[in-house]
C-alpha positions in Angstrom: 0.0 0.0 0.0 1.4 3.4 -1.0 0.2 7.0 -0.3 -1.7 8.5 -3.1 0.0 11.3 -4.9 -2.0 12.0 -7.9 -2.1 15.7 -8.2 0.8 15.9 -10.7 -1.6 14.3 -13.2 -3.4 17.7 -13.4 -0.7 18.9 -15.8 -2.2 16.4 -18.5 -5.3 18.5 -18.3 -3.7 21.7 -19.6 -5.6 23.1 -22.5 -4.2 24.4 -25.7 -5.0 27.9 -26.8 -7.1 26.5 -29.6 -9.0 23.9 -27.4 -12.7 23.4 -27.9 -15.3 21.7 -25.8 -15.0 18.4 -27.6 -11.5 18.2 -26.3 -12.7 17.9 -22.8 -15.1 15.1 -23.4 -18.8 14.4 -22.9 -20.0 12.9 -19.7 -23.4 11.0 -19.5 -24.8 10.7 -15.9 -27.7 8.3 -15.4 -30.0 8.2 -12.4 -32.6 10.6 -10.9 -35.4 8.2 -10.1 -38.5 9.7 -8.3 -37.5 11.7 -5.2 -33.7 11.2 -6.0 -33.0 13.8 -8.7 -30.8 15.8 -6.4 -28.1 13.1 -6.4 -27.8 13.3 -10.1 -27.8 17.0 -10.0 -24.9 17.1 -7.6 -23.0 14.7 -9.8 -23.8 16.9 -12.8 -22.5 20.0 -11.2 -19.4 18.3 -10.0 -18.8 17.2 -13.6 -19.1 20.9 -14.8 -16.8 22.2 -12.1 -14.3 19.4 -12.8 -13.9 20.4 -16.4 -16.0 18.3 -18.6 -16.8 19.7 -22.0 -20.4 18.5 -22.0 -22.3 17.1 -19.0 -25.7 15.3 -19.9 -28.1 14.1 -17.2 -30.3 11.2 -18.2 -33.3 11.5 -15.5 -35.3 8.4 -15.1 -38.2 10.5 -13.8 -39.4 12.8 -16.5 -41.0 15.2 -13.9 -37.5 15.9 -12.6 -36.0 16.9 -16.0 -36.5 20.5 -15.1 -35.1 20.7 -11.6 -31.9 22.7 -12.4 -33.0 25.8 -14.2 -30.3 27.8 -12.5 -27.6 25.6 -14.2 -28.4 25.8 -17.9 -25.0 24.3 -18.9 -26.5 20.9 -17.9 -28.1 19.1 -20.7 -31.1 17.2 -19.2 -32.7 14.3 -21.0 -35.9 12.4 -19.7 -35.6 8.6 -19.9 -39.1 8.5 -21.2 -37.8 10.1 -24.4 -36.2 6.8 -25.4 -37.6 3.4 -25.9 -34.3 1.6 -25.8 -31.5 2.5 -23.3 -28.8 1.2 -25.6 -30.1 3.3 -28.5 -30.2 6.4 -26.2 -26.5 5.9 -25.2 -25.6 5.6 -29.0 -27.6 8.7 -29.8 -25.9 10.7 -26.9 -22.5 9.3 -27.8 -20.7 9.9 -24.6 -17.0 9.6 -23.8 -17.7 8.3 -20.2 -20.8 7.0 -18.5 -21.4 7.4 -14.8 -24.4 5.5 -13.5 -25.9 5.1 -10.0 -26.7 8.5 -8.2 -30.5 8.3 -7.4 -30.9 5.5 -9.9 -33.3 3.3 -7.9 -33.6 -0.3 -7.8 -36.5 -1.1 -10.0 -36.7 -2.8 -13.5 -36.2 0.6 -15.4 -32.9 1.1 -13.3 -31.8 -2.5 -14.3 -32.3 -1.9 -18.0 -30.3 1.3 -17.9 -27.6 -0.4 -16.0 -27.5 -3.4 -18.3 -27.1 -0.9 -21.3 -24.3 0.9 -19.6 -22.5 -2.3 -18.9 -22.9 -3.4 -22.5 -21.5 0.0 -23.7 -17.9 0.0 -25.1 -16.4 2.9 -23.1 -15.1 3.9 -19.6 -17.8 3.5 -16.9 -18.1 4.7 -13.4 -20.5 2.8 -11.0 -21.8 4.2 -7.8 -24.7 4.1 -5.3 -27.9 2.2 -6.4 -26.1 0.7 -9.3 -23.7 -1.0 -6.8 -26.7 -2.4 -5.0 -28.1 -3.9 -8.3 -24.7 -5.4 -9.0 -24.8 -7.1 -5.5 -28.2 -8.6 -6.1 -28.3 -9.6 -9.8 -25.7 -12.1 -10.9 -26.2 -11.4 -14.6 -25.3 -7.7 -14.1 -22.1 -8.7 -12.0 -21.1 -11.1 -14.8 -21.7 -8.4 -17.4 -19.4 -6.1 -15.4 -16.6 -8.8 -15.1 -16.7 -9.3 -18.9 -16.5 -5.7 -20.0 -13.5 -5.1 -22.4 -13.3 -1.5 -21.2 -12.2 -0.3 -17.8 -14.8 0.3 -15.1 -14.5 2.1 -11.7 -16.7 1.2 -8.7 -16.9 3.7 -5.8 -18.6 1.8 -2.9 -18.7 3.0 0.8 -18.3 0.1 3.3 -22.0 -0.7 3.4 -22.0 -1.2 -0.4 -18.8 -3.0 -0.3 -20.2 -5.4 2.3 -23.3 -6.1 0.1 -21.0 -6.8 -2.9 -18.9 -9.3 -1.0 -21.8 -10.9 1.1 -20.3 -9.8 4.5 -20.8 -7.2 7.1 -19.7 -3.5 7.4 -17.7 -4.7 10.5 -15.8 -7.2 8.2 -15.1 -4.5 5.7 -13.8 -2.1 8.3 -11.9 -4.6 10.3 -9.3 -5.1 7.3 -10.0 -2.5 4.6 -6.9 -3.6 2.6 -8.2 -7.2 2.4 -11.7 -5.8 1.5 -10.2 -3.8 -1.3 -8.3 -6.8 -2.7 -11.5 -9.0 -2.5 -13.5 -6.3 -4.3 -11.0 -5.9 -7.1 -10.9 -9.7 -7.6 -14.7 -10.0 -7.1 -15.6 -7.4 -9.9 -12.3 -7.3 -12.0 -12.6 -3.5 -11.9 -11.0 -0.4 -10.5 -12.3 0.0 -6.9 -12.4 3.2 -4.7 -13.3 1.9 -1.1 -14.5 5.1 0.4 -14.2 6.1 4.0 -11.5 7.5 6.2 -8.3 7.3 4.1 -10.1 5.9 1.1 -8.3 3.0 -0.7 -7.9 2.5 -4.4 -7.0 -0.7 -6.1 -7.3 -2.3 -9.6 -6.1 -5.4 -11.4 -2.3 -5.1 -12.0 -2.1 -1.8 -9.9 -0.4 -1.3 -6.5 -3.1 -0.3 -4.0 -3.1 3.4 -3.0 -4.3 5.1 0.1 -5.5 8.7 0.2 -4.3 10.5 3.4 -6.5 13.7 2.7 -10.1 14.2 3.8 -11.9 15.0 7.0 -14.9 14.0 8.9 -17.0 16.9 7.4 -17.3 14.8 4.3 -19.6 12.4 6.1 -22.8 13.9 4.6 -25.2 12.7 2.0 -24.3 13.7 -1.5 -20.5 13.7 -1.0 -20.2 10.5 -3.0 -22.3 11.9 -5.8 -19.8 14.8 -6.2 -16.9 12.3 -6.3 -18.7 10.4 -9.0 -19.3 13.6 -11.2 -15.7 14.7 -10.6 -14.3 11.2 -11.5 -16.4 11.1 -14.6 -15.2 14.5 -15.8 -11.7 13.8 -15.4 -12.1 10.4 -17.2 -13.8 12.2 -20.1 -11.0 14.9 -20.3 -8.6 11.9 -20.0 -9.7 10.3 -23.3 -8.0 13.1 -25.2 -5.4 14.1 -22.5 -3.7 10.7 -22.1 -5.3 10.0 -18.7 -6.4 6.4 -18.0 -9.5 5.6 -16.0 -7.2 4.4 -13.2 -5.3 7.7 -13.3 -8.6 9.7 -13.4 -9.9 7.7 -10.4 -6.8 8.5 -8.4 -6.8 12.1 -9.2 -10.5 12.5 -8.5 -10.2 10.9 -5.1 -7.4 13.1 -4.0 -8.8 16.3 -5.5 -12.2 15.6 -3.8 -10.6 15.0 -0.4 -8.1 17.9 -0.6 -11.0 20.3 -1.7 -12.7 19.3 1.6 -9.4 19.9 3.6 -8.8 23.3 2.0 -12.5 24.4 2.9 -12.0 23.3 6.6 -8.8 25.1 6.7 -10.7 28.3 5.6 -13.2 27.8 8.4 -15.9 26.1 6.2 -16.7 23.1 8.2 -16.2 20.5 9.2 -19.7 20.8 10.7 -22.0 22.0 7.9 -19.6 21.4 5.0 -21.8 20.6 2.0 -21.0 18.7 -1.2 -21.8 21.6 -3.4 -19.1 23.6 -1.6 -16.6 20.8 -2.2 -17.6 20.6 -5.9 -16.6 24.3 -6.4 -13.5 23.9 -4.4 -12.4 20.9 -6.6 -12.3 23.4 -9.5 -9.8 25.5 -7.5 -7.7 22.5 -6.6 -7.4 21.3 -10.3 -6.6 24.8 -11.6 -4.0 25.4 -8.8 
């Protein structure tokens, strides 16, 4: 286990004077089931502030497609607009897909996850999508067989469900849990929590020493998902692999929270949206 030191990777995100939005990639974020649109909006805003050229929100609940009038940069699609998830993904033509924030667990959520797993591109899986992987063997098998890289971002509870054990088991030996998750999913894994751990097939495990207890609030993981997707989308044309984008996102996210606390913003009352804004400053600095 080595200490995460990914911030030098930000140099690969430098933009040429003639750069255009296509150079920074298109992110497709899928989620936003009834009552859970906020999770997808947080991820979308984090994607914007982390530098994605385009950010598209695919809302499963059509009524939530107008929940972000103050953020017109976000392109919001209602899932009801499409009869076939795979066709929708082909039409939107993203560089990176992130699925899970506010996704829900019903058959509609399963169909979108199945389509995302079948898509041939970098994939970020979080939240409800992790719960679906834990309960549907066919989805887990589809993940294991993907030719393209995938990143999973479980907290200890989600990790426990994936491995069929308890939270206590995960926290008792987080390094062993990380290794088991990587082997079980054949994916990049970010095991969130105090001193988040990162692992992947063929990679030396990393430990993030940044971060603070103020990050223990709902929505913080959605911001990480949006940031990770945005960095991966930029990485498509800036020579940043999904593993490298995952490492950079975890450290930028944690360091942003630490910088805010150092400024007197938190730890009590620190919000995910504040962290999303600060990530932009971390990357540009």
